[in-house]
C-alpha positions as CSV (number, residue, x, y, z in Angstrom):
1,M,55.9,89.7,97.8
2,N,53.7,87.2,99.3
3,R,51.4,89.9,100.2
4,Q,51.4,90.9,96.2
5,I,50.8,86.8,94.9
6,G,47.7,87.1,98.0
7,R,45.9,89.8,96.7
8,L,45.9,88.8,93.3
9,F,45.4,85.2,94.0
10,A,42.0,87.3,96.1
11,I,41.2,89.1,92.7
12,A,41.2,86.0,90.6
13,V,38.9,84.3,93.7
14,L,36.6,87.2,93.0
15,M,36.5,88.2,88.9
16,I,35.6,84.2,88.9
17,A,32.8,83.8,91.2
18,V,31.3,87.3,89.9
19,L,31.6,85.0,86.0
20,A,30.0,81.9,87.7
21,I,26.7,84.5,89.1
22,F,26.6,86.4,86.0
23,T,26.8,82.6,84.2
24,A,24.1,81.7,86.1
25,R,21.8,84.6,86.0
26,W,22.0,84.6,82.5
27,T,21.2,81.0,82.2
28,V,18.8,80.1,84.3
29,L,17.4,83.3,86.2
30,Q,17.4,84.8,82.8
31,A,16.5,81.7,80.7
32,N,12.9,82.6,79.7
33,A,13.3,85.6,79.3
34,L,15.7,85.3,76.5
35,K,14.0,83.1,75.4
36,D,11.0,85.2,75.7
37,E,13.6,88.3,74.3
38,P,12.1,87.9,70.2
39,L,15.2,89.4,68.9
40,N,16.3,86.4,70.0
41,R,17.8,84.5,66.8
42,R,20.4,82.1,67.7
43,P,18.0,79.1,68.9
44,L,15.7,79.7,65.6
45,L,19.4,79.3,63.9
46,E,20.3,76.1,65.8
47,Q,16.6,75.1,64.6
48,Q,16.6,76.5,61.2
49,Q,18.4,72.5,60.4
50,I,15.2,70.5,61.7
51,P,11.8,71.5,60.2
52,R,9.8,72.7,63.1
53,G,6.3,71.0,63.5
54,L,3.4,72.4,61.8
55,I,1.0,74.5,63.8
56,L,-2.9,73.3,63.1
57,A,-6.2,74.5,63.0
58,R,-9.6,73.2,65.3
59,D,-10.3,71.6,61.9
60,N,-6.7,69.8,61.1
61,S,-6.2,73.3,58.1
62,K,-2.5,74.3,58.0
63,L,-1.6,77.6,60.0
64,A,1.5,77.1,59.6
65,I,4.8,75.3,57.7
66,N,7.8,74.2,56.2
67,K,9.7,75.1,53.3
68,H,13.6,74.2,52.3
69,I,16.3,75.1,49.9
70,G,19.6,73.6,49.6
71,T,19.7,69.7,49.6
72,H,20.7,66.8,51.9
73,Q,23.1,68.6,55.0
74,N,22.8,71.4,53.4
75,K,19.8,71.3,53.7
76,R,18.4,74.7,55.2
77,Y,14.2,75.4,56.8
78,Y,12.3,78.2,56.4
79,R,8.1,79.2,57.8
80,E,5.3,79.6,55.5
81,Y,1.5,80.6,56.6
82,P,-0.1,79.3,54.4
83,T,-3.4,81.4,55.6
84,G,-1.1,84.8,55.3
85,N,-3.2,87.8,57.9
86,V,-6.1,85.5,58.6
87,F,-4.1,83.5,62.0
88,S,-1.2,87.1,62.5
89,H,-1.5,88.2,65.2
90,A,-2.5,84.8,66.9
91,I,0.5,82.1,65.4
92,G,2.5,85.1,64.9
93,Y,6.2,84.5,63.1
94,A,9.8,83.0,63.2
95,F,12.4,83.4,60.6
96,V,15.5,83.9,61.7
97,S,16.2,87.2,60.3
98,R,13.8,88.6,62.5
99,G,13.1,87.0,65.5
100,S,9.6,85.0,66.5
101,S,6.2,86.0,68.2
102,G,2.9,85.2,68.7
103,F,2.5,81.4,69.4
104,E,5.3,80.4,67.3
105,Q,7.8,82.7,69.7
106,S,5.5,80.2,73.2
107,Q,5.5,77.1,71.7
108,N,9.2,77.3,70.2
109,D,10.4,74.2,72.5
110,I,7.5,72.3,71.3
111,L,7.7,73.5,67.9
112,S,11.4,72.7,67.6
113,G,11.9,69.6,68.9
114,T,13.6,70.9,72.5
115,G,11.1,70.6,74.8
116,G,12.7,69.6,77.3
117,D,10.3,65.5,77.4
118,L,12.6,61.8,77.7
119,R,12.9,61.9,74.0
120,S,13.9,65.3,73.2
121,F,17.4,64.6,76.5
122,I,18.6,62.4,74.0
123,D,17.4,63.6,70.9
124,E,19.7,66.8,72.3
125,I,22.6,63.9,73.1
126,A,22.4,61.9,70.3
127,G,22.7,65.6,68.7
128,G,20.0,67.4,68.4
129,P,16.3,66.3,66.9
130,D,15.0,65.1,63.8
131,Q,12.2,67.2,63.7
132,G,9.9,69.3,65.3
133,D,6.0,68.5,67.1
134,D,2.9,69.3,65.3
135,I,0.6,71.3,67.8
136,K,-3.0,71.2,67.4
137,T,-5.0,73.9,67.9
138,T,-7.8,75.8,70.0
139,L,-8.2,78.4,66.7
140,D,-11.2,78.3,64.2
141,P,-10.0,79.6,60.4
142,V,-14.4,80.3,59.5
143,A,-15.2,82.3,62.8
144,Q,-11.8,83.7,62.5
145,R,-12.2,84.8,59.0
146,T,-15.9,86.6,60.5
147,A,-14.3,88.1,62.9
148,L,-11.9,90.0,60.4
149,A,-14.7,90.4,57.7
150,A,-16.5,92.1,60.8
151,L,-14.0,94.7,61.5
152,G,-13.6,95.2,57.8
153,A,-11.6,98.5,57.4
154,H,-11.4,99.6,61.9
155,Q,-9.2,99.2,63.9
156,G,-10.5,96.7,67.1
157,A,-10.2,93.3,67.9
158,I,-12.5,90.1,68.9
159,V,-11.9,87.3,71.1
160,A,-14.0,84.3,70.6
161,M,-13.5,81.6,73.7
162,D,-15.2,78.4,74.7
163,P,-16.2,79.7,78.0
164,R,-16.8,75.9,79.6
165,T,-13.3,74.9,78.6
166,G,-11.4,78.4,77.8
167,A,-10.2,76.9,74.6
168,V,-9.3,80.5,72.7
169,Q,-10.9,80.2,69.1
170,V,-10.7,83.7,67.7
171,M,-7.9,85.6,67.5
172,A,-8.5,89.2,65.3
173,S,-7.1,92.4,65.7
174,K,-6.8,95.4,63.0
175,P,-4.5,96.2,61.5
176,D,-3.5,92.5,60.6
177,Y,-0.6,91.8,58.5
178,D,1.1,88.9,56.6
179,P,3.7,87.3,58.8
180,N,4.8,86.0,55.1
181,R,6.1,89.6,54.4
182,V,8.1,89.5,58.0
183,P,11.7,88.6,56.4
184,E,11.1,91.2,53.7
185,Q,9.5,94.4,54.9
186,Y,9.3,94.0,58.9
187,A,10.9,98.0,59.3
188,Q,8.6,98.9,56.3
189,L,4.9,97.0,59.0
190,N,7.3,99.1,62.0
191,R,6.9,102.1,60.5
192,E,2.5,101.6,58.4
193,T,-0.1,103.9,60.5
194,G,-1.9,101.6,62.5
195,S,0.6,100.1,64.9
196,P,-0.4,96.3,62.4
197,L,2.2,94.1,64.2
198,L,0.6,95.4,67.5
199,N,-2.0,92.7,69.2
200,R,-4.4,94.5,70.4
201,A,-6.5,91.7,71.4
202,T,-3.4,90.8,73.9
203,Q,-2.1,94.1,73.8
204,G,-4.3,96.4,73.4
205,E,-4.6,99.1,76.4
206,Y,-7.7,100.0,76.4
207,P,-10.9,102.3,78.9
208,P,-13.7,99.1,78.9
209,G,-16.3,101.9,79.7
210,S,-19.6,100.2,80.8
211,T,-18.4,96.8,80.2
212,F,-17.6,96.2,83.6
213,K,-20.6,97.4,85.4
214,V,-20.3,93.3,84.4
215,V,-17.0,93.0,87.2
216,T,-18.6,95.7,90.0
217,A,-22.5,93.8,90.0
218,A,-20.3,90.6,89.8
219,A,-19.0,92.0,92.9
220,G,-22.6,93.3,94.8
221,L,-24.1,90.5,94.4
222,D,-21.7,88.3,95.0
223,S,-20.9,89.5,98.7
224,G,-24.2,89.6,99.9
225,R,-24.4,93.6,99.7
226,Y,-27.4,93.7,96.8
227,T,-29.6,91.7,95.0
228,P,-31.2,92.0,91.1
229,Q,-34.5,94.2,92.9
230,S,-31.7,96.8,95.1
231,Q,-33.3,99.4,94.4
232,I,-30.7,102.6,94.1
233,S,-30.6,106.2,93.2
234,G,-30.0,106.9,89.2
235,K,-30.2,111.0,89.8
236,N,-28.0,112.5,87.1
237,N,-25.3,114.1,88.7
238,K,-25.0,112.3,91.7
239,V,-22.1,113.4,93.8
240,I,-19.2,110.3,93.9
241,S,-16.2,111.2,95.5
242,G,-17.1,114.2,95.4
243,V,-18.2,114.8,91.7
244,P,-20.3,115.2,90.5
245,L,-21.4,112.0,87.8
246,A,-23.3,112.6,84.4
247,N,-25.5,109.2,83.1
248,F,-24.9,109.1,79.3
249,G,-26.8,112.0,77.7
250,G,-27.9,113.0,81.4
251,E,-30.4,111.2,81.7
252,N,-32.0,110.7,85.2
253,F,-34.0,108.2,87.3
254,A,-35.6,108.0,90.0
255,S,-35.1,105.2,92.8
256,I,-34.2,102.4,89.7
257,S,-33.8,97.9,90.3
258,L,-30.0,97.1,89.9
259,T,-31.4,94.7,87.2
260,D,-32.7,97.6,85.4
261,A,-29.7,99.7,86.1
262,L,-27.8,97.2,84.1
263,T,-30.1,97.2,81.6
264,H,-29.9,101.2,80.8
265,S,-26.5,101.3,81.6
266,V,-27.1,103.5,84.8
267,N,-23.3,105.5,85.4
268,T,-24.9,107.2,89.0
269,V,-26.3,103.4,90.0
270,F,-22.8,101.8,89.5
271,G,-20.8,104.9,90.9
272,E,-22.7,104.5,94.0
273,M,-22.2,100.7,94.1
274,G,-18.2,100.9,94.3
275,E,-17.7,103.6,96.7
276,K,-20.1,101.1,99.2
277,L,-18.3,98.5,98.0
278,G,-14.8,99.3,98.4
279,K,-11.9,98.9,97.2
280,K,-10.6,95.7,98.9
281,T,-14.0,94.3,97.4
282,M,-13.5,95.4,94.7
283,Y,-10.7,94.5,93.8
284,D,-11.0,90.8,95.7
285,Y,-13.3,90.0,92.6
286,M,-11.1,92.1,89.6
287,R,-8.6,89.2,91.0
288,R,-10.7,86.7,90.6
289,F,-12.0,87.7,87.2
290,G,-7.6,87.8,85.9
291,F,-7.0,91.6,86.3
292,N,-4.4,92.8,87.9
293,R,-1.5,90.1,86.1
294,K,-0.8,88.8,83.4
295,P,-3.5,86.4,82.0
296,P,-2.0,83.1,81.6
297,L,-2.4,82.0,78.5
298,D,0.2,80.1,76.4
299,Y,1.1,83.2,74.7
300,P,4.6,85.4,75.4
301,R,4.6,87.2,78.7
302,S,5.9,90.3,77.1
303,Q,2.6,90.3,73.9
304,L,0.4,90.1,77.5
305,F,-0.8,93.1,79.1
306,A,-1.7,92.6,82.3
307,S,-5.2,95.0,83.0
308,G,-6.0,96.6,85.9
309,E,-5.8,100.6,87.3
310,Y,-3.1,102.1,85.7
311,K,-1.1,105.4,86.1
312,N,2.8,106.3,84.9
313,G,2.3,102.7,83.4
314,K,2.4,101.6,86.5
315,L,-0.2,98.7,88.5
316,L,-2.4,100.4,91.1
317,D,-3.1,98.6,94.2
318,Q,-5.6,99.0,96.9
319,N,-4.3,101.2,98.3
320,S,-3.4,103.7,95.9
321,S,-5.1,107.1,97.3
322,S,-5.0,107.1,92.9
323,V,-7.6,104.8,92.3
324,D,-11.4,105.4,91.9
325,V,-13.5,103.2,93.0
326,G,-16.8,104.6,92.1
327,R,-15.5,105.6,88.4
328,M,-12.8,102.7,88.4
329,A,-17.0,101.5,88.9
330,I,-18.6,102.6,85.8
331,G,-14.8,101.5,84.1
332,Q,-13.9,104.6,83.8
333,D,-10.5,106.5,86.0
334,K,-7.2,104.9,85.0
335,L,-9.0,102.3,84.1
336,L,-7.2,99.8,81.5
337,V,-8.7,96.5,79.8
338,T,-7.7,94.2,76.7
339,P,-10.2,92.5,74.9
340,L,-9.0,88.9,75.8
341,Q,-9.3,90.2,79.6
342,M,-13.0,91.0,79.3
343,A,-13.6,88.1,77.6
344,M,-12.5,86.5,80.2
345,V,-15.4,88.4,81.9
346,A,-18.0,87.2,79.5
347,A,-16.4,83.6,80.4
348,A,-17.0,83.1,84.2
349,V,-20.1,84.5,84.2
350,G,-21.7,82.7,81.5
351,N,-19.4,78.8,83.0
352,E,-21.7,79.4,86.3
353,G,-19.3,82.1,88.2
354,S,-15.6,79.6,86.7
355,L,-13.6,81.2,84.8
356,M,-11.2,78.7,83.0
357,R,-7.6,79.4,82.0
358,P,-7.5,80.4,77.9
359,H,-5.7,78.7,76.0
360,F,-4.4,77.4,72.5
361,T,-3.1,74.6,72.5
362,E,-5.5,71.4,72.7
363,K,-2.8,69.0,71.3
364,V,0.7,67.9,71.1
365,I,1.5,65.0,68.1
366,G,5.3,63.5,67.8
367,P,6.2,62.7,64.1
368,D,5.3,60.1,64.4
369,G,1.6,61.2,64.7
370,R,1.1,59.7,68.5
371,V,-0.6,62.1,70.7
372,K,1.6,62.8,73.1
373,D,0.3,65.7,75.4
374,T,-3.4,66.9,75.5
375,Y,-4.7,70.6,77.1
376,G,-8.1,70.0,78.6
377,K,-9.7,72.6,80.4
378,Q,-8.3,73.8,83.4
379,E,-10.2,76.2,86.1
380,Q,-8.3,79.8,86.6
381,S,-10.5,80.2,89.3
382,Q,-14.1,81.0,90.7
383,V,-14.9,84.2,90.2
384,M,-18.6,83.9,92.1
385,S,-21.1,81.6,93.3
386,K,-23.7,79.6,90.6
387,E,-26.2,81.6,92.1
388,S,-24.8,84.8,90.9
389,A,-23.8,84.3,88.3
390,S,-27.2,82.9,87.6
391,E,-28.4,86.2,88.5
392,L,-26.0,87.7,86.5
393,T,-26.8,86.7,84.1
394,Q,-31.0,87.0,83.7
395,M,-29.7,90.6,84.0
396,M,-27.2,90.6,81.3
397,Q,-30.2,88.9,79.3
398,H,-32.7,91.9,79.8
399,V,-29.3,94.2,78.1
400,V,-29.7,91.9,75.1
401,E,-33.4,91.4,75.5
402,S,-34.8,95.7,76.0
403,G,-32.1,97.5,76.9
404,T,-29.0,98.9,75.1
405,G,-27.8,95.8,73.1
406,T,-30.3,95.4,71.8
407,G,-28.0,94.8,68.3
408,A,-26.7,91.6,69.4
409,Q,-29.7,89.4,69.6
410,L,-30.1,85.9,67.7
411,Q,-32.6,84.8,66.1
412,N,-34.5,81.7,68.8
413,I,-31.6,81.9,71.0
414,Q,-30.8,84.3,74.0
415,V,-27.9,86.1,74.2
416,A,-26.4,87.6,78.0
417,G,-24.2,90.6,76.8
418,K,-23.1,94.4,78.5
419,T,-22.4,97.4,75.8
420,G,-20.1,99.3,76.4
421,T,-18.7,103.3,75.1
422,A,-15.6,104.7,76.2
423,E,-14.1,108.3,76.1
424,A,-10.9,108.4,73.1
425,P,-9.1,111.1,72.6
426,G,-9.7,112.7,69.5
427,G,-13.6,113.1,70.4
428,F,-14.5,109.3,69.4
429,N,-15.3,106.9,71.0
430,D,-13.7,103.0,71.5
431,A,-16.9,101.0,71.2
432,W,-17.3,97.5,73.8
433,F,-20.2,94.8,73.5
434,I,-19.0,91.3,75.9
435,A,-21.2,88.8,76.2
436,F,-22.5,84.7,75.6
437,A,-24.6,82.3,74.1
438,P,-26.9,80.8,74.5
439,A,-27.6,82.3,77.8
440,K,-28.3,79.3,79.9
441,D,-25.9,76.7,78.0
442,P,-23.2,78.8,76.5
443,K,-20.5,77.2,74.5
444,V,-19.1,80.8,73.3
445,A,-18.2,83.9,75.3
446,V,-17.0,87.0,72.7
447,A,-15.5,89.9,73.6
448,V,-15.7,93.2,70.6
449,V,-13.5,97.1,70.8
450,V,-14.0,99.1,68.0
451,E,-11.0,102.1,68.0
452,K,-12.6,105.6,66.6
453,A,-16.2,105.5,66.7
454,Q,-18.1,108.5,66.6
455,Q,-19.1,110.0,69.2
456,S,-22.1,110.0,68.5
457,Q,-21.9,105.9,68.7
458,T,-22.2,103.5,71.1
459,G,-21.0,100.0,72.0
460,G,-24.4,98.5,71.1
461,E,-24.4,100.2,67.9
462,V,-21.0,99.6,66.5
463,A,-20.0,96.9,68.9
464,A,-23.3,94.8,69.4
465,P,-23.9,93.7,65.5
466,L,-20.2,91.6,65.3
467,A,-20.3,90.3,68.2
468,A,-24.0,88.6,67.3
469,Q,-21.5,88.0,63.5
470,V,-19.4,86.1,65.6
471,M,-21.1,84.0,68.1
472,R,-23.9,82.7,65.5
473,V,-20.8,80.9,63.7
474,L,-19.1,79.7,66.5
475,L,-22.5,78.4,68.4
476,R,-23.3,76.5,64.1
477,R,-19.8,75.3,64.8
478,N,-19.2,74.4,68.6
479,G,-22.7,72.4,69.4
């Protein structure tokens, strides 16, 4: 009898321990994952009773506001988005019936007034906050509309940021959607061709083509292995990793300087560089630029893609035998990137080799109008020396002045950029362009990708003019 009681007691203790372990796992260890789950409606249900904080653009125009139904104790608040589709991917949505996404999701604690500060803690004890805090973002409505108009009917994305601070001012993705339609038409949006709910700027998985040669050039210059004047054979069909590598259009170059190789985007030069630099050096500089991990943007982790070499959906490290470093060095092989990551590449070069942490949030404003918090520039990494960044900037200027990127020229403003043309399924190209301007004192960095360009069209022809439009607007507005 005592033995049976002992067994029952042991089983009861074990069950309590298991319950405690799983409760701790769900409420502590996996709290952030549960919070980031788009279909987790419980927080939104609880927060329906208070007005959510407003989301403002950099010019203080309203991107997300509140409406309500009912009166007094029965009053319920819901979201409305005055700009419709303009900021659909960056801001996202927050609805009880469909969960949340985008900036609305990542900043829910602040917008709902449950942000974890002393006031929020006191409010929780007292029965909950009266209303959430407002957030002023870095997003620029004029430049955003310019980007969307530039993309037009094309599928693709444009990201623009201030390289000095990391402030993301444009995040445009096409096809887009009207977040006000989400509660009633979520299923239809999910079925629409082109995946309008997908944020191509942060989740699009694209081969970067020759825009990645900027990363290879940075590694070559900063490691001391190469200079802008280094002479390298640009012979067509040079053997790289045991297989002949062709130049675009089958062009054949004799000994050519690294500057001219970037200007004319010579594959065999950068393929040879990648082989000689080796995987370790290439991966080191990729890490400095932010590759192989999700960018530290104030955005849901589930909606961010880590740019890098992939096989069967998994990131490959530098020790993988599957990495063809020569072809990776020209933006081919198994390399997949996002427009956000490539905007960060351009920004780091333009900012004297210093990569600033990308961010949307500029300041948090309390219900009483008091600024509770501000978000300034924060360095993510020192990618390369100022000297190397200066050399690479001059090389990228040649691309726009006399090379493949002349379509991005701006009147009386020097632009530094790099084109890219990556083969896509179905006989199409993904057309790329990354840039910053003014070249010697950059105030804007941009990345553009246009999907399904005709096979005869290049990044210089398709993407560079779009980048010029966005840069022109932001240079005027950034002062």
